[in-house]
Each structure stands twice: as structure tokens, then as C-alpha cells.
N, CA, C and O atoms as a printed pandas DataFrame, in Angstrom:
     atom_number atom_name residue_name chain_id  residue_number  x_coord  y_coord  z_coord
0              1         N          MET        A               1    9.381   -6.624    2.836
1              2        CA          MET        A               1    9.141   -6.794    1.460
2              3         C          MET        A               1    7.841   -6.281    1.007
3              4         O          MET        A               1    6.847   -6.371    1.728
4              5         N          ILE        A               2    7.806   -5.721   -0.214
5              6        CA          ILE        A               2    6.463   -5.175   -0.691
6              7         C          ILE        A               2    6.370   -5.593   -2.022
7              8         O          ILE        A               2    7.384   -5.888   -2.656
8              9         N          VAL        A               3    5.194   -5.646   -2.528
9             10        CA          VAL        A               3    4.810   -5.939   -4.048
10            11         C          VAL        A               3    4.284   -4.646   -4.746
11            12         O          VAL        A               3    3.353   -4.018   -4.241
12            13         N          TYR        A               4    4.844   -4.271   -5.840
13            14        CA          TYR        A               4    4.442   -3.152   -6.639
14            15         C          TYR        A               4    3.725   -3.779   -7.903
15            16         O          TYR        A               4    4.394   -4.326   -8.780
16            17         N          GLU        A               5    2.451   -3.691   -7.968
17            18        CA          GLU        A               5    1.810   -4.318   -8.902
18            19         C          GLU        A               5    1.176   -3.426   -9.922
19            20         O          GLU        A               5    0.401   -2.532   -9.581
20            21         N          VAL        A               6    1.530   -3.682  -11.308
21            22        CA          VAL        A               6    1.086   -3.006  -12.460
22            23         C          VAL        A               6    0.141   -3.732  -13.252
23            24         O          VAL        A               6    0.495   -4.801  -13.750
24            25         N          SER        A               7   -1.101   -3.258  -13.449
25            26        CA          SER        A               7   -2.177   -3.913  -14.284
26            27         C          SER        A               7   -2.028   -3.057  -15.511
27            28         O          SER        A               7   -1.787   -1.856  -15.395
28            29         N          ILE        A               8   -2.171   -3.663  -16.740
29            30        CA          ILE        A               8   -2.159   -3.086  -17.940
30            31         C          ILE        A               8   -3.164   -3.717  -18.866
31            32         O          ILE        A               8   -3.314   -4.935  -18.967
32            33         N          GLU        A               9   -3.847   -2.805  -19.538
33            34        CA          GLU        A               9   -4.746   -3.323  -20.601
34            35         C          GLU        A               9   -4.324   -2.676  -21.767
35            36         O          GLU        A               9   -4.184   -1.453  -21.762
36            37         N          VAL        A              10   -4.078   -3.427  -22.885
37            38        CA          VAL        A              10   -3.441   -2.937  -24.211
38            39         C          VAL        A              10   -4.543   -3.465  -25.426
39            40         O          VAL        A              10   -5.003   -4.605  -25.491
40            41         N          ASP        A              11   -4.800   -2.498  -26.232
41            42        CA          ASP        A              11   -5.414   -3.070  -27.486
42            43         C          ASP        A              11   -5.020   -4.396  -28.034
43            44         O          ASP        A              11   -3.823   -4.676  -27.982
44            45         N          ARG        A              12   -5.841   -5.243  -28.547
45            46        CA          ARG        A              12   -5.478   -6.626  -28.769
46            47         C          ARG        A              12   -4.562   -6.659  -30.007
47            48         O          ARG        A              12   -3.643   -7.472  -30.107
48            49         N          ALA        A              13   -4.833   -5.803  -30.880
49            50        CA          ALA        A              13   -3.881   -5.828  -32.038
50            51         C          ALA        A              13   -2.546   -5.495  -31.781
51            52         O          ALA        A              13   -1.677   -5.796  -32.600
52            53         N          LEU        A              14   -2.259   -4.864  -30.662
53            54        CA          LEU        A              14   -0.861   -4.532  -30.123
54            55         C          LEU        A              14   -0.410   -5.590  -29.167
55            56         O          LEU        A              14    0.791   -5.588  -28.899
56            57         N          GLY        A              15   -1.205   -6.530  -28.584
57            58        CA          GLY        A              15   -0.906   -7.409  -27.652
58            59         C          GLY        A              15    0.471   -8.109  -27.771
59            60         O          GLY        A              15    1.205   -8.140  -26.784
60            61         N          ASP        A              16    0.833   -8.648  -28.892
61            62        CA          ASP        A              16    2.195   -9.350  -28.995
62            63         C          ASP        A              16    3.209   -8.381  -28.937
63            64         O          ASP        A              16    4.140   -8.543  -28.148
64            65         N          ALA        A              17    3.157   -7.426  -29.644
65            66        CA          ALA        A              17    4.271   -6.226  -29.715
66            67         C          ALA        A              17    4.264   -5.719  -28.235
67            68         O          ALA        A              17    5.376   -5.545  -27.737
68            69         N          TYR        A              18    3.340   -5.500  -27.586
69            70        CA          TYR        A              18    3.457   -5.046  -26.136
70            71         C          TYR        A              18    4.033   -5.951  -25.199
71            72         O          TYR        A              18    4.748   -5.577  -24.270
72            73         N          ALA        A              19    3.701   -7.257  -25.451
73            74        CA          ALA        A              19    4.249   -8.451  -24.452
74            75         C          ALA        A              19    5.691   -8.417  -24.738
75            76         O          ALA        A              19    6.452   -8.459  -23.771
76            77         N          ASP        A              20    6.231   -8.338  -26.057
77            78        CA          ASP        A              20    7.717   -8.451  -26.264
78            79         C          ASP        A              20    8.260   -7.251  -25.671
79            80         O          ASP        A              20    9.280   -7.423  -25.005
80            81         N          TRP        A              21    7.747   -5.910  -25.775
81            82        CA          TRP        A              21    8.401   -4.822  -25.172
82            83         C          TRP        A              21    8.333   -4.921  -23.747
83            84         O          TRP        A              21    9.258   -4.439  -23.092
84            85         N          LEU        A              22    7.317   -5.509  -23.139
85            86        CA          LEU        A              22    7.144   -5.632  -21.507
86            87         C          LEU        A              22    8.194   -6.655  -21.079
87            88         O          LEU        A              22    8.664   -6.533  -19.948
88            89         N          ARG        A              23    8.584   -7.587  -21.814
89            90        CA          ARG        A              23    9.762   -8.524  -21.169
90            91         C          ARG        A              23   11.010   -7.592  -20.994
91            92         O          ARG        A              23   11.663   -7.640  -19.951
92            93         N          ALA        A              24   11.351   -6.714  -22.057
93            94        CA          ALA        A              24   12.648   -6.085  -21.768
94            95         C          ALA        A              24   12.256   -4.951  -20.846
95            96         O          ALA        A              24   13.126   -4.594  -20.051
96            97         N          HIS        A              25   11.188   -4.378  -20.821
97            98        CA          HIS        A              25   10.929   -3.455  -19.647
98            99         C          HIS        A              25   11.117   -3.951  -18.388
99           100         O          HIS        A              25   11.758   -3.329  -17.541
100          101         N          VAL        A              26   10.543   -5.169  -18.162
101          102        CA          VAL        A              26   10.711   -5.798  -16.732
102          103         C          VAL        A              26   12.120   -6.208  -16.333
103          104         O          VAL        A              26   12.473   -6.222  -15.154
104          105         N          ALA        A              27   12.907   -6.539  -17.334
105          106        CA          ALA        A              27   14.305   -6.688  -17.153
106          107         C          ALA        A              27   15.139   -5.504  -16.819
107          108         O          ALA        A              27   16.136   -5.559  -16.100
108          109         N          GLN        A              28   14.668   -4.423  -17.387
109          110        CA          GLN        A              28   15.338   -3.029  -17.188
110          111         C          GLN        A              28   14.829   -2.594  -15.632
111          112         O          GLN        A              28   15.639   -2.087  -14.856
112          113         N          MET        A              29   13.663   -2.791  -15.304
113          114        CA          MET        A              29   13.123   -2.455  -13.978
114          115         C          MET        A              29   13.917   -3.255  -12.950
115          116         O          MET        A              29   14.314   -2.664  -11.946
116          117         N          LEU        A              30   14.173   -4.517  -13.115
117          118        CA          LEU        A              30   14.862   -5.192  -12.151
118          119         C          LEU        A              30   16.431   -4.842  -11.896
119          120         O          LEU        A              30   17.135   -5.410  -11.061
120          121         N          ARG        A              31   16.791   -3.935  -12.659
121          122        CA          ARG        A              31   18.211   -3.382  -12.384
122          123         C          ARG        A              31   18.323   -2.214  -11.547
123          124         O          ARG        A              31   19.418   -1.753  -11.227
124          125         N          PHE        A              32   17.126   -1.681  -11.152
125          126        CA          PHE        A              32   16.956   -0.546  -10.048
126          127         C          PHE        A              32   17.244   -1.143   -8.702
127          128         O          PHE        A              32   16.742   -2.216   -8.369
128          129         N          ASP        A              33   17.983   -0.514   -7.988
129          130        CA          ASP        A              33   18.337   -1.013   -6.505
130          131         C          ASP        A              33   16.952   -1.229   -5.721
131          132         O          ASP        A              33   16.079   -0.371   -5.589
132          133         N          GLY        A              34   16.927   -2.281   -5.324
133          134        CA          GLY        A              34   15.852   -2.708   -4.364
134          135         C          GLY        A              34   14.710   -3.484   -4.990
135          136         O          GLY        A              34   13.785   -3.967   -4.338
136          137         N          PHE        A              35   14.848   -3.565   -6.315
137          138        CA          PHE        A              35   13.829   -4.643   -7.160
138          139         C          PHE        A              35   14.505   -6.072   -7.032
139          140         O          PHE        A              35   15.661   -6.309   -7.383
140          141         N          VAL        A              36   13.721   -6.892   -6.540
141          142        CA          VAL        A              36   14.306   -8.139   -6.103
142          143         C          VAL        A              36   13.879   -9.157   -7.166
143          144         O          VAL        A              36   14.737   -9.907   -7.634
144          145         N          ALA        A              37   12.644   -9.228   -7.565
145          146        CA          ALA        A              37   12.142  -10.189   -8.409
146          147         C          ALA        A              37   10.911   -9.506   -9.335
147          148         O          ALA        A              37   10.352   -8.459   -9.009
148          149         N          ALA        A              38   10.607  -10.229  -10.469
149          150        CA          ALA        A              38    9.284   -9.730  -10.898
150          151         C          ALA        A              38    8.762  -10.955  -11.792
151          152         O          ALA        A              38    9.491  -11.720  -12.424
152          153         N          GLN        A              39    7.272  -11.001  -11.721
153          154        CA          GLN        A              39    6.563  -12.091  -12.460
154          155         C          GLN        A              39    5.603  -11.432  -13.240
155          156         O          GLN        A              39    4.897  -10.528  -12.794
156          157         N          ARG        A              40    5.540  -11.942  -14.636
157          158        CA          ARG        A              40    4.609  -11.286  -15.543
158          159         C          ARG        A              40    3.437  -12.327  -15.676
159          160         O          ARG        A              40    3.681  -13.532  -15.608
160          161         N          TYR        A              41    2.123  -11.835  -15.873
161          162        CA          TYR        A              41    0.975  -12.544  -16.055
162          163         C          TYR        A              41    0.189  -12.074  -17.003
163          164         O          TYR        A              41    0.198  -10.864  -17.229
164          165         N          GLU        A              42   -0.599  -12.905  -17.701
165          166        CA          GLU        A              42   -1.801  -12.484  -18.571
166          167         C          GLU        A              42   -2.822  -13.046  -17.890
167          168         O          GLU        A              42   -2.761  -14.207  -17.485
168          169         N          ARG        A              43   -4.065  -12.108  -17.667
169          170        CA          ARG        A              43   -5.219  -12.592  -17.140
170          171         C          ARG        A              43   -5.896  -13.461  -17.965
171          172         O          ARG        A              43   -6.172  -13.224  -19.141
172          173         N          SER        A              44   -6.214  -14.648  -17.250
173          174        CA          SER        A              44   -6.961  -15.792  -17.920
174          175         C          SER        A              44   -8.569  -15.615  -17.841
175          176         O          SER        A              44   -9.316  -16.368  -18.467
176          177         N          ASP        A              45   -9.017  -14.620  -17.070
177          178        CA          ASP        A              45  -10.502  -14.442  -17.135
178          179         C          ASP        A              45  -10.847  -13.271  -18.079
179          180         O          ASP        A              45  -11.849  -12.586  -17.877
180          181         N          VAL        A              46  -10.002  -13.046  -19.118
181          182        CA          VAL        A              46  -10.402  -12.089  -20.139
182          183         C          VAL        A              46  -10.693  -12.888  -21.436
183          184         O          VAL        A              46   -9.837  -13.634  -21.912
184          185         N          ALA        A              47  -11.905  -12.721  -21.995
185          186        CA          ALA        A              47  -12.326  -13.423  -23.157
186          187         C          ALA        A              47  -11.219  -13.372  -24.352
187          188         O          ALA        A              47  -10.555  -12.345  -24.485
188          189         N          ASP        A              48  -11.043  -14.375  -25.135
189          190        CA          ASP        A              48  -10.254  -14.276  -26.201
190          191         C          ASP        A              48  -10.742  -13.347  -27.277
191          192         O          ASP        A              48   -9.887  -12.955  -28.071
192          193         N          ASP        A              49  -11.990  -12.927  -27.433
193          194        CA          ASP        A              49  -12.328  -11.977  -28.340
194          195         C          ASP        A              49  -12.692  -10.555  -27.884
195          196         O          ASP        A              49  -13.357   -9.761  -28.551
196          197         N          ALA        A              50  -12.126  -10.312  -26.552
197          198        CA          ALA        A              50  -12.274   -9.073  -25.798
198          199         C          ALA        A              50  -11.427   -8.088  -26.681
199          200         O          ALA        A              50  -10.499   -8.536  -27.355
200          201         N          PRO        A              51  -11.764   -6.627  -26.684
201          202        CA          PRO        A              51  -10.948   -5.781  -27.244
202          203         C          PRO        A              51   -9.580   -5.515  -26.872
203          204         O          PRO        A              51   -8.749   -4.981  -27.606
204          205         N          ARG        A              52   -9.382   -5.941  -25.626
205          206        CA          ARG        A              52   -7.993   -5.642  -24.933
206          207         C          ARG        A              52   -7.610   -6.901  -24.312
207          208         O          ARG        A              52   -8.386   -7.763  -23.898
208          209         N          ARG        A              53   -6.180   -6.929  -24.286
209          210        CA          ARG        A              53   -5.523   -7.932  -23.486
210          211         C          ARG        A              53   -5.103   -7.399  -22.211
211          212         O          ARG        A              53   -4.833   -6.201  -22.128
212          213         N          SER        A              54   -5.018   -8.179  -21.184
213          214        CA          SER        A              54   -4.732   -7.642  -19.929
214          215         C          SER        A              54   -3.516   -8.462  -19.185
215          216         O          SER        A              54   -3.460   -9.675  -18.982
216          217         N          PHE        A              55   -2.724   -7.623  -18.897
217          218        CA          PHE        A              55   -1.290   -8.099  -18.210
218          219         C          PHE        A              55   -1.191   -7.636  -16.889
219          220         O          PHE        A              55   -1.740   -6.573  -16.599
220          221         N          VAL        A              56   -0.521   -8.329  -15.975
221          222        CA          VAL        A              56   -0.198   -7.950  -14.648
222          223         C          VAL        A              56    1.108   -8.229  -14.301
223          224         O          VAL        A              56    1.492   -9.383  -14.489
224          225         N          ILE        A              57    1.940   -7.348  -13.795
225          226        CA          ILE        A              57    3.250   -7.420  -13.426
226          227         C          ILE        A              57    3.505   -7.269  -11.879
227          228         O          ILE        A              57    3.264   -6.167  -11.387
228          229         N          ALA        A              58    3.943   -8.217  -11.123
229          230        CA          ALA        A              58    4.204   -8.104   -9.747
230          231         C          ALA        A              58    5.604   -8.036   -9.528
231          232         O          ALA        A              58    6.347   -8.973   -9.819
232          233         N          TYR        A              59    6.062   -6.803   -8.949
233          234        CA          TYR        A              59    7.562   -6.626   -8.749
234          235         C          TYR        A              59    7.663   -6.839   -7.193
235          236         O          TYR        A              59    6.783   -6.422   -6.440
236          237         N          ARG        A              60    8.704   -7.463   -6.777
237          238        CA          ARG        A              60    8.843   -7.528   -5.389
238          239         C          ARG        A              60   10.154   -6.676   -5.080
239          240         O          ARG        A              60   11.245   -6.809   -5.633
240          241         N          LEU        A              61    9.835   -5.833   -4.144
241          242        CA          LEU        A              61   10.825   -4.840   -3.691
242          243         C          LEU        A              61   11.315   -4.966   -2.308
243          244         O          LEU        A              61   10.541   -5.287   -1.405
244          245         N          ARG        A              62   12.642   -4.713   -2.085
245          246        CA          ARG        A              62   13.040   -4.862   -0.653
246          247         C          ARG        A              62   12.257   -4.200    0.328
247          248         O          ARG        A              62   11.978   -4.808    1.361
248          249         N          ASP        A              63   11.809   -2.872    0.123
249          250        CA          ASP        A              63   11.184   -2.172    0.982
250          251         C          ASP        A              63   10.640   -0.819    0.471
251          252         O          ASP        A              63   11.029   -0.394   -0.617
252          253         N          GLN        A              64    9.865   -0.218    1.125
253          254        CA          GLN        A              64    9.139    1.119    0.761
254          255         C          GLN        A              64   10.192    2.136    0.154
255          256         O          GLN        A              64   10.033    2.816   -0.859
256          257         N          ALA        A              65   11.265    2.102    0.955
257          258        CA          ALA        A              65   12.243    3.104    0.467
258          259         C          ALA        A              65   12.779    2.985   -0.987
259          260         O          ALA        A              65   13.049    3.944   -1.710
260          261         N          ALA        A              66   12.899    1.608   -1.328
261          262        CA          ALA        A              66   13.353    1.357   -2.690
262          263         C          ALA        A              66   12.244    1.657   -3.642
263          264         O          ALA        A              66   12.587    2.074   -4.748
264          265         N          LEU        A              67   10.984    1.516   -3.401
265          266        CA          LEU        A              67    9.881    1.930   -4.219
266          267         C          LEU        A              67    9.932    3.548   -4.315
267          268         O          LEU        A              67    9.829    4.165   -5.375
268          269         N          ASP        A              68   10.096    4.095   -3.122
269          270        CA          ASP        A              68   10.049    5.619   -3.190
270          271         C          ASP        A              68   11.222    6.131   -4.032
271          272         O          ASP        A              68   11.018    7.136   -4.714
272          273         N          ALA        A              69   12.249    5.635   -4.054
273          274        CA          ALA        A              69   13.449    6.094   -4.800
274          275         C          ALA        A              69   13.105    5.876   -6.298
275          276         O          ALA        A              69   13.315    6.723   -7.167
276          277         N          TYR        A              70   12.541    4.625   -6.516
277          278        CA          TYR        A              70   12.118    4.410   -7.980
278          279         C          TYR        A              70   11.043    5.451   -8.647
279          280         O          TYR        A              70   11.151    5.890   -9.792
280          281         N          LEU        A              71   10.038    5.756   -7.776
281          282        CA          LEU        A              71    9.032    6.551   -8.132
282          283         C          LEU        A              71    9.554    8.108   -8.261
283          284         O          LEU        A              71    9.054    8.912   -9.048
284          285         N          ASP        A              72   10.519    8.371   -7.464
285          286        CA          ASP        A              72   11.134    9.726   -7.483
286          287         C          ASP        A              72   12.223    9.942   -8.495
287          288         O          ASP        A              72   12.477   11.046   -8.978
288          289         N          GLN        A              73   12.846    8.836   -8.786
289          290        CA          GLN        A              73   14.026    9.120   -9.809
290          291         C          GLN        A              73   13.723    8.440  -11.219
291          292         O          GLN        A              73   14.118    9.031  -12.225
292          293         N          HIS        A              74   13.085    7.305  -11.339
293          294        CA          HIS        A              74   12.902    6.731  -12.665
294          295         C          HIS        A              74   11.611    6.314  -13.137
295          296         O          HIS        A              74   11.514    5.626  -14.153
296          297         N          ALA        A              75   10.572    6.699  -12.442
297          298        CA          ALA        A              75    9.193    6.207  -12.865
298          299         C          ALA        A              75    8.852    6.953  -14.127
299          300         O          ALA        A              75    8.426    6.286  -15.070
300          301         N          SER        A              76    8.989    8.275  -14.261
301          302        CA          SER        A              76    8.430    9.019  -15.369
302          303         C          SER        A              76    9.132    8.659  -16.632
303          304         O          SER        A              76    8.568    8.555  -17.721
304          305         N          ALA        A              77   10.500    8.462  -16.397
305          306        CA          ALA        A              77   11.121    7.983  -17.666
306          307         C          ALA        A              77   10.671    6.584  -18.082
307          308         O          ALA        A              77   10.413    6.449  -19.279
308          309         N          MET        A              78   10.539    5.548  -17.303
309          310        CA          MET        A              78   10.170    4.259  -17.683
310          311         C          MET        A              78    8.730    4.333  -18.145
311          312         O          MET        A              78    8.397    3.592  -19.069
312          313         N          ARG        A              79    7.899    5.095  -17.636
313          314        CA          ARG        A              79    6.352    5.219  -18.031
314          315         C          ARG        A              79    6.365    5.867  -19.521
315          316         O          ARG        A              79    5.657    5.468  -20.445
316          317         N          ALA        A              80    7.315    6.962  -19.592
317          318        CA          ALA        A              80    7.229    7.561  -20.992
318          319         C          ALA        A              80    7.703    6.846  -22.117
319          320         O          ALA        A              80    7.308    7.135  -23.246
320          321         N          ASP        A              81    8.629    5.813  -21.878
321          322        CA          ASP        A              81    9.061    4.998  -22.916
322          323         C          ASP        A              81    7.753    4.055  -23.443
323          324         O          ASP        A              81    7.586    3.837  -24.643
324          325         N          GLY        A              82    7.036    3.633  -22.615
325          326        CA          GLY        A              82    5.824    2.984  -23.046
326          327         C          GLY        A              82    4.826    3.975  -23.758
327          328         O          GLY        A              82    4.310    3.610  -24.814
328          329         N          GLU        A              83    4.538    5.181  -23.242
329          330        CA          GLU        A              83    3.831    6.082  -24.090
330          331         C          GLU        A              83    4.407    6.420  -25.451
331          332         O          GLU        A              83    3.722    6.436  -26.474
332          333         N          ARG        A              84    5.621    6.672  -25.410
333          334        CA          ARG        A              84    6.163    6.898  -26.863
334          335         C          ARG        A              84    5.975    5.649  -27.892
335          336         O          ARG        A              84    5.875    5.839  -29.104
336          337         N          ARG        A              85    5.936    4.349  -27.300
337          338        CA          ARG        A              85    5.855    3.294  -28.219
338          339         C          ARG        A              85    4.312    2.960  -28.561
339          340         O          ARG        A              85    3.916    2.566  -29.658
340          341         N          PHE        A              86    3.504    3.193  -27.400
341          342        CA          PHE        A              86    2.176    2.603  -27.563
342          343         C          PHE        A              86    1.042    3.578  -27.078
343          344         O          PHE        A              86   -0.067    3.186  -26.715
344          345         N          GLY        A              87    1.456    4.933  -27.113
345          346        CA          GLY        A              87    0.612    5.960  -26.547
346          347         C          GLY        A              87   -0.783    5.878  -26.931
347          348         O          GLY        A              87   -1.081    5.560  -28.082
348          349         N          GLY        A              88   -1.728    6.160  -25.989
349          350        CA          GLY        A              88   -3.072    6.040  -26.247
350          351         C          GLY        A              88   -3.711    4.669  -26.463
351          352         O          GLY        A              88   -4.936    4.554  -26.494
352          353         N          ARG        A              89   -2.880    3.620  -26.613
353          354        CA          ARG        A              89   -3.547    2.227  -26.945
354          355         C          ARG        A              89   -3.378    1.366  -25.929
355          356         O          ARG        A              89   -3.555    0.165  -26.133
356          357         N          PHE        A              90   -2.979    1.879  -24.573
357          358        CA          PHE        A              90   -3.058    1.089  -23.565
358          359         C          PHE        A              90   -3.450    1.940  -22.184
359          360         O          PHE        A              90   -3.589    3.162  -22.230
360          361         N          SER        A              91   -3.598    1.253  -21.072
361          362        CA          SER        A              91   -3.914    1.914  -19.762
362          363         C          SER        A              91   -3.087    1.199  -18.650
363          364         O          SER        A              91   -2.698    0.039  -18.782
364          365         N          ALA        A              92   -2.870    1.878  -17.668
365          366        CA          ALA        A              92   -2.105    1.036  -16.706
366          367         C          ALA        A              92   -2.522    1.590  -15.266
367          368         O          ALA        A              92   -2.577    2.809  -15.100
368          369         N          SER        A              93   -2.799    0.761  -14.285
369          370        CA          SER        A              93   -2.966    1.254  -12.992
370          371         C          SER        A              93   -2.042    0.306  -12.112
371          372         O          SER        A              93   -1.658   -0.836  -12.364
372          373         N          ARG        A              94   -1.806    1.084  -11.043
373          374        CA          ARG        A              94   -0.675    0.453   -9.981
374          375         C          ARG        A              94   -1.136    0.436   -8.426
375          376         O          ARG        A              94   -1.791    1.357   -7.939
376          377         N          ARG        A              95   -0.769   -0.592   -7.775
377          378        CA          ARG        A              95   -1.076   -0.672   -6.353
378          379         C          ARG        A              95    0.101   -1.182   -5.767
379          380         O          ARG        A              95    0.929   -1.835   -6.402
380          381         N          VAL        A              96    0.211   -0.857   -4.384
381          382        CA          VAL        A              96    1.306   -1.587   -3.711
382          383         C          VAL        A              96    0.715   -2.268   -2.511
383          384         O          VAL        A              96   -0.178   -1.812   -1.796
384          385         N          LEU        A              97    1.336   -3.429   -2.383
385          386        CA          LEU        A              97    0.856   -4.440   -1.307
386          387         C          LEU        A              97    2.156   -4.582   -0.363
387          388         O          LEU        A              97    3.325   -4.661   -0.740
388          389         N          ARG        A              98    1.669   -4.594    0.937
389          390        CA          ARG        A              98    2.738   -4.847    1.837
390          391         C          ARG        A              98    2.426   -6.285    2.722
391          392         O          ARG        A              98    1.342   -6.593    3.217
392          393         N          GLU        A              99    3.513   -6.954    2.763
393          394        CA          GLU        A              99    3.460   -8.311    3.414
394          395         C          GLU        A              99    3.015   -8.039    4.827
395          396         O          GLU        A              99    3.355   -7.038    5.458
396          397         N          LEU        A             100    2.156   -9.089    5.330
397          398        CA          LEU        A             100    1.620   -9.023    6.726
398          399         C          LEU        A             100    2.533   -9.926    7.476
399          400         O          LEU        A             100    2.372  -10.104    8.683
């Protein structure tokens, strides 16, 4: 089992719209083979008056092969959807965690 973690910072003015879109986006991600579960978080250490809201999504995947298949076959289209809707008003970083 591995965790594919996506950290997102979005302009505060778009925060609610982004959170709504993110709910549907995560549901779509869970349809890909090997995606087992996902949990959405909003960082609690970001001040309420900060210019950006910060979200973290932790996807649990069956194995590295499932992540590799997603990255090869689906990642660019999934990322492009967010860019079309919110382009330039958010940033995302990703990391992969392997269970010990």
C-alpha cells in the first residue's frame, strides 16, 4: 500500500468553489484501478486571514504499479481539468509515501 499525497494552495476567494470541485475530482480519482481510498483535509495551521487556503488529499493505492498507470494514462487530463477551471490561482505539489 502506498499513499499519493497532493498538497494544494488556492486563492482564498476561490476556496469554497475549489473545495466543491475537489470533492467531485477525488470521487473521479477513486474510479481508477488501484485507488483504494482517499481522505481530504484542510490544513488547520493556516491563519483564517491568510491569502490562500491549503488542502491536502491522501490517496491510498494498492501498489506502485497502480500509481505508475495513473501517472502514465490519466494524470495529465485530471490535472488539466483543474487548470482549465482555476488556472493560475492555485498550486499543487505531490509526494509518494511507502508503508514500512
